[in-house]
N, C-alpha and C positions, 0 to 999 in steps of 0.2 A: 571699313564702314560697319557701324553697329546697327543692327536691325532691332527696332523696338516692337513693331508689329506688322503683320501682313494678313489681310482679310480679303477673301474673294467672295463677292456677293453681287447678284444682279448684273452680271457681265462686266464687272470692273473690280480692280484691286484697290484697296485702301492700304497704302504703303507708308508707314511712319518711320522716318529716319532722323538721326541726330546730326547728319552731315548734308551739305549741299554739294551736288555734283551733276554732271551730264552723263546720261547712261542710255544704253539701248536695251530694250526689254524683248525677250523672245520666250515663247512657250514651246516646250518639248514634251513628247510622251516619254514613258519610262524606258523605251528602247533607244532614246536619243534622237529620234526623228523630229525635225522642226515641224510644229503644228501651225505656228503663226508668229510673224515678226510684228511686234506692236510699235516699233519705231524708236526714234531717239527723242528724249525729252529732258528738260531741266528738272532736277529734283531739288526741292527746298528742304530746309530744316522743318520738320513737322509733318503734316499730312500731305500726301501726294496721291493723286488718282490716276490709275492707268486703265484706260478703257479697252475692252475687248469687243471688236466689231461684229462678232457672231457668237451664237450659242456653242458652248463646248459640250460634247457628249459626256455622259456620266463617266467618271474615272478619276485617276490620279495623274497629275501632270507636274511638270517642273517649270517654274518661272526663273529665268536666268536674266540677270541684269549685269551688263558689261559696261565698265567704266575705265577707259584707258587700258592699262594692262591688267586690271583686276576684273574678276568675274565672280558673282555671287549667285548661288542657286538655292531655290526654296521649293519644297514640295507643297502642293495644295490639292484639295479634293473638290471635285464638282459632284454635288449630290442632287 
């Protein structure tokens, strides 16, 4: 999967991908502790929105997207 962009703002991710797939999104802290499971959703080619149902404290986190046997992880900052 090629990531074109990932933006976190106003309690949601804007995730742009050039592939369509079904994936599960999970937020971890930097120690690997699960902070929040955002569920399974269909991702389309182009813009996808992943909603976060609560405010995250300031800090650095990891968004992991699992699709089948593949897992992709991206660091993001909450300011």
